[in-house]
C-alpha positions as a Markdown table, in Angstrom:
| # | Residue | x | y | z |
|---|---|---|---|---|
| 1 | Met | -1.7 | -65.7 | -105.8 |
| 2 | Glu | -5.2 | -66.0 | -105.9 |
| 3 | Gly | -5.1 | -69.7 | -104.7 |
| 4 | Leu | -3.9 | -67.8 | -101.2 |
| 5 | Val | -6.6 | -65.3 | -101.4 |
| 6 | Leu | -8.7 | -67.9 | -101.0 |
| 7 | Phe | -6.8 | -70.1 | -98.2 |
| 8 | Asn | -6.3 | -67.4 | -96.1 |
| 9 | Ala | -9.8 | -66.5 | -96.8 |
| 10 | Leu | -11.2 | -70.0 | -95.5 |
| 11 | Ala | -7.9 | -70.5 | -92.7 |
| 12 | Thr | -9.0 | -67.2 | -90.8 |
| 13 | Arg | -13.1 | -68.1 | -91.0 |
| 14 | Leu | -12.7 | -72.0 | -89.8 |
| 15 | Leu | -10.4 | -70.2 | -87.1 |
| 16 | Phe | -13.3 | -67.9 | -86.0 |
| 17 | Val | -15.8 | -70.4 | -86.1 |
| 18 | Leu | -13.0 | -73.6 | -84.3 |
| 19 | His | -13.1 | -71.0 | -81.5 |
| 20 | Ser | -16.6 | -69.7 | -81.4 |
| 21 | Leu | -17.3 | -73.9 | -81.0 |
| 22 | Val | -14.7 | -74.3 | -77.5 |
| 23 | Gly | -17.0 | -71.0 | -76.2 |
| 24 | Val | -20.0 | -73.0 | -76.8 |
| 25 | Trp | -18.3 | -75.6 | -75.4 |
| 26 | Arg | -17.4 | -74.0 | -72.3 |
| 27 | Val | -20.6 | -72.9 | -71.7 |
| 28 | Thr | -21.9 | -76.6 | -72.4 |
| 29 | Val | -19.7 | -77.6 | -69.1 |
| 30 | Val | -20.5 | -75.0 | -66.8 |
| 31 | Lys | -24.4 | -75.0 | -67.3 |
| 32 | Lys | -24.7 | -79.1 | -68.0 |
| 33 | Glu | -27.1 | -78.5 | -70.3 |
| 34 | Pro | -26.3 | -79.8 | -74.0 |
| 35 | Leu | -29.2 | -77.6 | -75.1 |
| 36 | Tyr | -26.7 | -74.8 | -74.9 |
| 37 | Trp | -24.8 | -76.5 | -78.3 |
| 38 | Leu | -27.8 | -74.5 | -80.0 |
| 39 | Leu | -25.5 | -71.3 | -79.9 |
| 40 | Ala | -23.0 | -72.9 | -82.2 |
| 41 | Leu | -25.9 | -72.6 | -84.9 |
| 42 | Leu | -24.8 | -69.1 | -85.0 |
| 43 | Asn | -22.0 | -69.8 | -87.2 |
| 44 | Leu | -24.3 | -70.4 | -89.6 |
| 45 | Leu | -24.0 | -66.8 | -90.2 |
| 46 | Val | -20.0 | -67.1 | -91.1 |
| 47 | Phe | -21.3 | -69.9 | -93.1 |
| 48 | Leu | -23.4 | -67.8 | -95.1 |
| 49 | Glu | -21.0 | -64.9 | -95.2 |
| 50 | Thr | -17.5 | -67.5 | -96.4 |
| 51 | Val | -20.2 | -68.4 | -99.5 |
| 52 | Phe | -21.0 | -65.2 | -100.4 |
| 53 | Thr | -17.3 | -63.8 | -100.3 |
| 54 | Leu | -16.2 | -66.3 | -102.4 |
| 55 | Lys | -18.5 | -66.3 | -104.7 |
| 56 | Phe | -19.0 | -62.3 | -105.3 |
| 57 | Lys | -15.5 | -60.8 | -104.0 |
| 58 | Arg | -13.5 | -64.1 | -104.8 |
| 59 | Gly | -12.2 | -63.9 | -101.4 |
| 60 | Arg | -11.4 | -60.9 | -100.4 |
| 61 | Asp | -13.3 | -58.8 | -97.8 |
| 62 | Phe | -15.7 | -55.3 | -98.5 |
| 63 | Lys | -14.5 | -51.8 | -98.8 |
| 64 | Trp | -15.0 | -49.8 | -95.1 |
| 65 | Phe | -16.4 | -53.2 | -93.5 |
| 66 | Ser | -15.6 | -56.9 | -92.9 |
| 67 | Pro | -19.1 | -59.0 | -92.5 |
| 68 | Ala | -16.5 | -62.2 | -91.4 |
| 69 | Ile | -15.6 | -60.2 | -88.3 |
| 70 | Leu | -18.8 | -58.7 | -87.0 |
| 71 | Phe | -20.6 | -62.9 | -87.7 |
| 72 | Tyr | -17.6 | -64.3 | -85.8 |
| 73 | Leu | -18.6 | -61.6 | -82.4 |
| 74 | Ile | -22.2 | -62.6 | -82.9 |
| 75 | Ser | -21.3 | -66.0 | -82.5 |
| 76 | Ile | -18.7 | -65.8 | -79.3 |
| 77 | Val | -20.1 | -62.8 | -77.8 |
| 78 | Pro | -23.2 | -64.4 | -76.2 |
| 79 | Ser | -21.0 | -67.7 | -75.4 |
| 80 | Leu | -18.7 | -65.1 | -72.9 |
| 81 | Trp | -22.0 | -63.7 | -71.3 |
| 82 | Leu | -22.9 | -66.6 | -70.3 |
| 83 | Leu | -20.1 | -67.5 | -68.9 |
| 84 | Glu | -19.4 | -64.4 | -66.8 |
| 85 | Met | -23.2 | -64.4 | -65.9 |
| 86 | His | -21.8 | -68.0 | -64.1 |
| 87 | Gly | -22.9 | -67.3 | -60.3 |
| 88 | Glu | -20.1 | -70.1 | -59.5 |
| 89 | Asn | -17.5 | -68.0 | -61.9 |
| 90 | Gln | -16.1 | -66.5 | -59.0 |
| 91 | Tyr | -16.0 | -69.7 | -56.5 |
| 92 | Cys | -13.8 | -71.7 | -58.3 |
| 93 | Asn | -10.5 | -72.0 | -56.2 |
| 94 | Val | -11.7 | -74.8 | -53.8 |
| 95 | Leu | -13.3 | -77.6 | -57.0 |
| 96 | Ser | -10.4 | -76.6 | -59.1 |
| 97 | Glu | -8.2 | -77.3 | -55.9 |
| 98 | Val | -10.0 | -80.6 | -55.6 |
| 99 | Lys | -10.1 | -81.7 | -59.4 |
| 100 | Ala | -6.6 | -81.3 | -59.4 |
| 101 | Gln | -6.1 | -83.5 | -57.1 |
| 102 | Asn | -7.5 | -86.0 | -58.4 |
| 103 | Ala | -5.8 | -85.5 | -61.9 |
| 104 | Ser | -2.2 | -85.9 | -60.7 |
| 105 | Arg | -3.6 | -89.2 | -58.5 |
| 106 | Lys | -4.8 | -90.2 | -62.4 |
| 107 | Glu | -1.7 | -89.7 | -63.7 |
| 108 | Ala | 0.7 | -91.0 | -60.5 |
| 109 | Phe | -2.6 | -94.1 | -61.6 |
| 110 | His | -1.8 | -94.7 | -65.2 |
| 111 | Pro | 2.2 | -95.3 | -65.6 |
| 112 | Lys | 1.5 | -98.0 | -63.4 |
| 113 | Leu | -1.1 | -99.7 | -66.0 |
| 114 | Met | 1.8 | -99.3 | -68.6 |
| 115 | Ser | 4.7 | -100.0 | -67.2 |
| 116 | Ser | 2.9 | -103.5 | -66.6 |
| 117 | Gly | 2.5 | -103.8 | -70.1 |
| 118 | Gln | -1.4 | -103.9 | -69.8 |
| 119 | Thr | -1.9 | -101.3 | -73.1 |
| 120 | Asn | -0.2 | -101.3 | -76.4 |
| 121 | Glu | 0.3 | -97.8 | -77.8 |
| 122 | Thr | -2.6 | -97.3 | -79.1 |
| 123 | Asp | -4.6 | -97.6 | -75.5 |
| 124 | Asp | -1.2 | -94.8 | -74.4 |
| 125 | Leu | -2.5 | -92.3 | -76.9 |
| 126 | Ile | -6.0 | -92.3 | -76.4 |
| 127 | Glu | -5.3 | -92.3 | -71.8 |
| 128 | Ser | -2.9 | -89.4 | -72.8 |
| 129 | Ala | -5.8 | -87.8 | -74.4 |
| 130 | Lys | -8.0 | -88.0 | -71.7 |
| 131 | Ile | -5.3 | -86.9 | -69.0 |
| 132 | Phe | -5.2 | -83.8 | -71.2 |
| 133 | Val | -8.6 | -83.4 | -71.5 |
| 134 | Asn | -8.8 | -83.8 | -67.4 |
| 135 | Asn | -6.3 | -81.3 | -66.6 |
| 136 | Leu | -8.1 | -78.7 | -68.6 |
| 137 | Ser | -11.3 | -79.5 | -66.3 |
| 138 | Thr | -9.3 | -78.8 | -63.6 |
| 139 | Val | -8.1 | -75.3 | -65.0 |
| 140 | Cys | -10.4 | -72.6 | -62.8 |
| 141 | Glu | -13.7 | -71.8 | -64.4 |
| 142 | Gln | -12.1 | -68.4 | -63.7 |
| 143 | Val | -9.0 | -68.8 | -65.5 |
| 144 | Trp | -10.7 | -70.4 | -68.6 |
| 145 | Thr | -13.5 | -67.1 | -69.2 |
| 146 | Leu | -10.0 | -65.0 | -68.8 |
| 147 | Gly | -8.5 | -67.1 | -71.3 |
| 148 | Leu | -11.8 | -66.7 | -73.9 |
| 149 | His | -11.2 | -62.9 | -73.4 |
| 150 | Gln | -8.0 | -63.5 | -74.3 |
| 151 | Thr | -7.5 | -65.0 | -77.1 |
| 152 | Leu | -10.8 | -63.4 | -79.1 |
| 153 | Leu | -8.5 | -60.2 | -79.0 |
| 154 | Leu | -5.5 | -61.5 | -80.2 |
| 155 | Ile | -7.7 | -63.6 | -82.9 |
| 156 | Leu | -8.9 | -60.5 | -83.8 |
| 157 | Ile | -6.1 | -58.9 | -85.0 |
| 158 | Ile | -4.6 | -61.8 | -86.2 |
| 159 | Gly | -7.9 | -62.6 | -88.3 |
| 160 | Arg | -7.8 | -59.3 | -89.5 |
| 161 | Trp | -3.9 | -59.3 | -90.4 |
| 162 | Leu | -5.0 | -62.9 | -92.4 |
| 163 | Leu | -8.0 | -61.3 | -94.3 |
| 164 | Pro | -7.6 | -60.5 | -97.7 |
| 165 | Ile | -7.2 | -56.4 | -98.5 |
| 166 | Gly | -11.2 | -55.6 | -99.7 |
| 167 | Gly | -10.5 | -52.6 | -102.7 |
| 168 | Gly | -11.2 | -49.7 | -99.9 |
| 169 | Ile | -7.5 | -50.0 | -98.2 |
| 170 | Thr | -4.1 | -50.5 | -98.8 |
| 171 | Arg | -0.9 | -52.4 | -96.9 |
| 172 | Asp | 0.1 | -49.5 | -94.8 |
| 173 | Gln | -3.1 | -48.2 | -93.8 |
| 174 | Leu | -3.9 | -52.4 | -92.3 |
| 175 | Ala | -0.5 | -51.9 | -90.4 |
| 176 | Gln | -2.1 | -48.7 | -89.5 |
| 177 | Leu | -5.2 | -50.9 | -88.2 |
| 178 | Leu | -3.9 | -53.2 | -86.4 |
| 179 | Leu | -1.4 | -50.9 | -84.4 |
| 180 | Ile | -5.1 | -49.2 | -83.7 |
| 181 | Phe | -6.4 | -53.1 | -83.3 |
| 182 | Val | -3.9 | -54.0 | -80.5 |
| 183 | Gly | -3.8 | -50.7 | -78.2 |
| 184 | Thr | -7.2 | -51.1 | -77.9 |
| 185 | Ala | -7.5 | -54.7 | -77.5 |
| 186 | Ala | -5.1 | -54.1 | -74.7 |
| 187 | Asp | -7.2 | -51.1 | -73.2 |
| 188 | Ile | -10.6 | -53.9 | -73.9 |
| 189 | Leu | -9.3 | -56.6 | -72.0 |
| 190 | Glu | -7.6 | -54.7 | -68.7 |
| 191 | Phe | -10.9 | -53.3 | -68.5 |
| 192 | Thr | -12.9 | -56.5 | -68.5 |
| 193 | Ser | -10.7 | -57.8 | -66.4 |
| 194 | Glu | -10.2 | -55.3 | -64.1 |
| 195 | Thr | -13.5 | -54.9 | -63.0 |
| 196 | Leu | -15.4 | -57.8 | -63.7 |
| 197 | Glu | -13.1 | -59.3 | -60.7 |
| 198 | Glu | -13.8 | -57.2 | -57.9 |
| 199 | Glu | -16.3 | -58.8 | -55.7 |
| 200 | Gln | -18.4 | -55.9 | -54.6 |
| 201 | Val | -19.3 | -56.4 | -58.5 |
| 202 | Arg | -19.4 | -59.9 | -59.1 |
| 203 | Asn | -22.2 | -59.7 | -56.1 |
| 204 | Asn | -24.0 | -57.3 | -58.3 |
| 205 | Pro | -25.7 | -59.3 | -61.1 |
| 206 | Gly | -27.2 | -55.9 | -62.4 |
| 207 | Leu | -23.7 | -54.1 | -62.6 |
| 208 | Val | -22.0 | -57.3 | -64.3 |
| 209 | Lys | -24.6 | -56.4 | -67.4 |
| 210 | Ala | -23.9 | -52.9 | -67.0 |
| 211 | Ile | -20.1 | -53.8 | -67.7 |
| 212 | Leu | -20.9 | -56.7 | -70.1 |
| 213 | Ile | -22.8 | -54.0 | -72.4 |
| 214 | Ile | -20.3 | -51.8 | -72.1 |
| 215 | Trp | -17.6 | -54.2 | -73.4 |
| 216 | Thr | -20.2 | -55.2 | -76.0 |
| 217 | Trp | -20.5 | -51.8 | -77.3 |
| 218 | Ser | -16.7 | -51.1 | -77.3 |
| 219 | Met | -16.1 | -54.8 | -79.7 |
| 220 | Val | -18.0 | -52.6 | -82.5 |
| 221 | Gln | -15.1 | -51.1 | -83.0 |
| 222 | Phe | -13.6 | -54.1 | -84.8 |
| 223 | Pro | -15.3 | -54.8 | -88.1 |
| 224 | Leu | -15.0 | -51.2 | -89.2 |
| 225 | Asp | -11.7 | -49.9 | -91.3 |
| 226 | Leu | -13.3 | -45.8 | -91.1 |
| 227 | Ala | -10.1 | -44.9 | -88.8 |
| 228 | Val | -7.8 | -45.6 | -91.6 |
| 229 | Gln | -9.2 | -44.3 | -94.7 |
| 230 | Asn | -9.4 | -40.8 | -96.2 |
| 231 | Val | -12.0 | -40.3 | -98.5 |
| 232 | Glu | -11.0 | -38.0 | -101.7 |
| 233 | Cys | -12.8 | -34.3 | -101.1 |
| 234 | Pro | -14.1 | -33.5 | -104.7 |
| 235 | Leu | -13.7 | -29.6 | -105.4 |
| 236 | Thr | -17.3 | -29.0 | -105.2 |
| 237 | Val | -17.1 | -29.4 | -101.5 |
| 238 | Thr | -15.5 | -26.4 | -100.2 |
| 239 | Val | -18.3 | -24.5 | -102.0 |
| 240 | Arg | -20.6 | -26.0 | -99.5 |
| 241 | Gly | -19.4 | -24.8 | -96.4 |
| 242 | Phe | -17.3 | -25.0 | -93.3 |
| 243 | Pro | -18.9 | -28.5 | -92.3 |
| 244 | Ser | -19.0 | -30.4 | -95.4 |
| 245 | Gln | -15.4 | -29.5 | -95.7 |
| 246 | Phe | -14.2 | -30.1 | -92.7 |
| 247 | Phe | -15.8 | -34.1 | -92.0 |
| 248 | Cys | -14.8 | -34.9 | -95.7 |
| 249 | Gln | -10.9 | -33.3 | -95.1 |
| 250 | Tyr | -10.7 | -35.5 | -91.7 |
| 251 | Ser | -12.5 | -38.1 | -91.7 |
| 252 | Ala | -10.3 | -40.8 | -90.4 |
| 253 | Asp | -8.8 | -38.4 | -87.4 |
| 254 | Leu | -12.8 | -37.5 | -86.7 |
| 255 | Trp | -13.4 | -41.4 | -86.0 |
| 256 | Asn | -10.5 | -41.9 | -83.9 |
| 257 | Ile | -11.9 | -39.6 | -82.0 |
| 258 | Gly | -15.3 | -40.7 | -81.6 |
| 259 | Ile | -14.4 | -44.3 | -81.2 |
| 260 | Ser | -12.8 | -42.8 | -78.1 |
| 261 | Ile | -15.0 | -40.4 | -76.8 |
| 262 | Phe | -17.9 | -42.9 | -77.3 |
| 263 | Ile | -17.4 | -45.9 | -77.7 |
| 264 | Gln | -13.5 | -47.1 | -75.6 |
| 265 | Asp | -12.4 | -44.5 | -73.4 |
| 266 | Gly | -15.5 | -42.1 | -72.9 |
| 267 | Pro | -17.2 | -45.2 | -71.5 |
| 268 | Phe | -15.1 | -46.7 | -69.7 |
| 269 | Leu | -14.1 | -43.3 | -67.7 |
| 270 | Val | -18.0 | -43.7 | -66.8 |
| 271 | Val | -17.9 | -46.4 | -65.6 |
| 272 | Arg | -14.9 | -46.3 | -63.4 |
| 273 | Val | -15.6 | -43.0 | -62.2 |
| 274 | Ile | -19.0 | -45.3 | -61.1 |
| 275 | Leu | -17.5 | -47.4 | -59.4 |
| 276 | Met | -15.1 | -45.9 | -57.5 |
| 277 | Ala | -17.6 | -43.1 | -56.8 |
| 278 | Tyr | -21.4 | -44.6 | -56.3 |
| 279 | Tyr | -20.0 | -48.2 | -55.7 |
| 280 | Lys | -17.2 | -47.7 | -53.4 |
| 281 | Val | -14.7 | -49.6 | -55.6 |
| 282 | Ile | -11.3 | -48.1 | -55.2 |
| 283 | Asn | -8.0 | -49.9 | -56.2 |
| 284 | Gln | -4.9 | -48.2 | -57.7 |
| 285 | Met | -4.8 | -49.6 | -61.2 |
| 286 | Leu | -8.7 | -48.5 | -61.1 |
| 287 | Ala | -8.0 | -45.0 | -60.5 |
| 288 | Phe | -5.1 | -45.0 | -62.7 |
| 289 | Phe | -6.9 | -46.2 | -65.7 |
| 290 | Ala | -9.3 | -43.5 | -64.9 |
| 291 | Ala | -7.0 | -40.9 | -65.1 |
| 292 | Lys | -5.5 | -42.3 | -68.4 |
| 293 | Asn | -9.2 | -42.3 | -69.8 |
| 294 | Phe | -9.9 | -39.3 | -68.9 |
| 295 | Leu | -6.5 | -37.4 | -70.5 |
| 296 | Val | -6.9 | -39.5 | -73.6 |
| 297 | Val | -10.6 | -37.7 | -73.9 |
| 298 | Val | -9.9 | -34.4 | -72.7 |
| 299 | Leu | -6.6 | -34.6 | -75.8 |
| 300 | Gln | -8.9 | -36.0 | -77.9 |
| 301 | Leu | -11.2 | -33.0 | -77.3 |
| 302 | Tyr | -7.9 | -30.3 | -78.0 |
| 303 | His | -7.1 | -32.3 | -81.1 |
| 304 | Leu | -10.9 | -31.9 | -82.6 |
| 305 | Val | -10.5 | -28.2 | -81.9 |
| 306 | Ala | -7.5 | -28.3 | -83.4 |
| 307 | Leu | -8.6 | -30.1 | -86.9 |
| 308 | Ala | -11.4 | -27.6 | -86.4 |
| 309 | Thr | -9.1 | -24.7 | -86.3 |
| 310 | Arg | -6.9 | -25.7 | -89.7 |
| 311 | Ala | -9.5 | -26.8 | -91.5 |
| 312 | Arg | -11.1 | -23.0 | -91.1 |
| 313 | Ala | -7.7 | -21.7 | -91.7 |
| 314 | Ser | -8.0 | -23.2 | -94.4 |
| 315 | Leu | -10.9 | -22.6 | -96.3 |
| 316 | Tyr | -10.5 | -19.1 | -95.4 |
| 317 | Thr | -6.7 | -19.1 | -97.7 |
| 318 | Gln | -8.9 | -21.1 | -100.5 |
| 319 | Ala | -11.8 | -18.3 | -100.2 |
| 320 | Asp | -8.6 | -15.4 | -100.6 |
| 321 | Asp | -7.3 | -17.5 | -103.7 |
| 322 | Pro | -9.8 | -15.8 | -106.2 |
| 323 | Lys | -8.5 | -12.5 | -104.7 |
| 324 | Arg | -5.4 | -12.8 | -105.4 |
| 325 | Glu | -5.7 | -13.8 | -109.1 |
| 326 | His | -7.8 | -10.8 | -109.5 |
| 327 | Ser | -5.1 | -8.7 | -107.9 |
| 328 | Ser | -2.3 | -10.4 | -109.6 |
| 329 | Arg | -3.6 | -10.3 | -113.4 |
| 330 | Leu | -4.8 | -6.2 | -113.0 |
| 331 | Ser | -1.0 | -5.9 | -111.8 |
| 332 | Ser | 0.2 | -7.5 | -115.0 |
| 333 | Glu | -2.1 | -5.1 | -117.2 |
| 334 | Ser | -0.7 | -2.0 | -115.5 |
| 335 | Gly | 2.8 | -3.0 | -115.1 |
| 336 | Leu | 2.5 | -2.0 | -111.3 |
| 337 | Ser | 3.2 | -4.9 | -108.5 |
| 338 | Pro | 0.2 | -6.1 | -106.0 |
| 339 | Arg | 1.8 | -4.3 | -103.2 |
| 340 | Asp | 0.8 | -1.3 | -104.8 |
| 341 | Trp | -2.8 | -1.9 | -105.6 |
| 342 | Gln | -3.2 | -3.1 | -101.8 |
| 343 | Arg | -2.0 | 0.5 | -100.4 |
| 344 | Glu | -4.2 | 3.1 | -99.2 |
| 345 | Pro | -5.8 | 5.6 | -100.5 |
| 346 | Gln | -4.4 | 8.4 | -98.9 |
| 347 | Glu | -0.5 | 7.5 | -100.0 |
| 348 | Gly | -1.9 | 9.4 | -103.4 |
| 349 | Leu | -1.8 | 6.2 | -106.1 |
| 350 | Val | -3.1 | 7.2 | -109.2 |
| 351 | Leu | -4.4 | 4.2 | -110.6 |
| 352 | Pro | -4.1 | 3.7 | -114.3 |
| 353 | Leu | -7.0 | 3.9 | -115.9 |
| 354 | Arg | -7.2 | 2.8 | -119.8 |
| 355 | Ala | -7.6 | 4.6 | -122.8 |
| 356 | Thr | -11.4 | 4.9 | -124.1 |
| 357 | Pro | -11.4 | 4.4 | -127.9 |
| 358 | Val | -12.5 | 7.1 | -130.1 |
| 359 | Thr | -15.0 | 6.7 | -132.9 |
| 360 | Ser | -14.8 | 8.1 | -136.4 |
| 361 | Asp | -17.6 | 10.5 | -135.0 |
| 362 | Asp | -16.4 | 11.2 | -132.5 |
| 363 | Ser | -13.3 | 12.7 | -134.0 |
| 364 | Gln | -15.2 | 14.9 | -136.8 |
| 365 | Pro | -15.2 | 19.0 | -135.6 |
| 366 | Ser | -18.3 | 20.2 | -135.4 |
| 367 | Pro | -19.3 | 22.5 | -138.4 |
């Protein structure tokens, strides 16, 4: 079992590093500057985290938090920023068609060489690899960037699934977390692909940076596991009052509400409303997802009010329990039911009095 844990820990982090290196490679190809390979040094954080986890945690994650996913995001997000901010990212249709035509001519030329017997099997493999690389180079840069966005979200979900479970989360909670990640990833991908593909947005570098900031902020939720972990509330929390009991009893629900309002649906709604109202970027999908974000925020606020009402009612119930216990104790001593003790005084109920013991001095007659 320990061997499987170590294998999953190493394989997942290796997947993170490989995807990050692909992103750095695309940056060097687009920028045509080998200096950008220095971005690969960010993977040293993943390496150091791997050594620490294997030595002190035996491959398992920490409670509440996954540093491997955090360092993976740190290593891949700068590459995606550079690709999205590249000025020629939107003008690649004509260039990609020319490259595709050149690649097709090369593919038509290589079979002639192989049929003439001028190459052996090793050369055939090398030529096939070159053709494959040339075909990759013909892909439009915008498609490359979108593919990196898609694979990033898929690797986050698969990686969180493969990473060994830490001490603070069960398999059932992990399944719930992965389902949350699937819905979150789909919404994030729709946000970036829908907004950044607009021509008005691409022509405004400041607006592109603002959208990328919101996108980066939305990725903060992936390293955290608080959305499915309930905290066990001690008995002393009730004595502290309503706020302490409320935040302790519904910690997972409050975290989900906070993510939706402050990290995902709330910021996405603000960006989409600004695009439609100020920049006049209006289309059917943008309006639909803006309405969807608005409904989610309203429903989350309604959920918050419902949780607060339930917590306050639970607090009042717990406060009435000592009174009920005292009433039941008195009724058992007097032989009356608790309903009789709760009658109004005008009903003429005579409460029984306990006989007072008489001392020996008082029992003697006075002279």
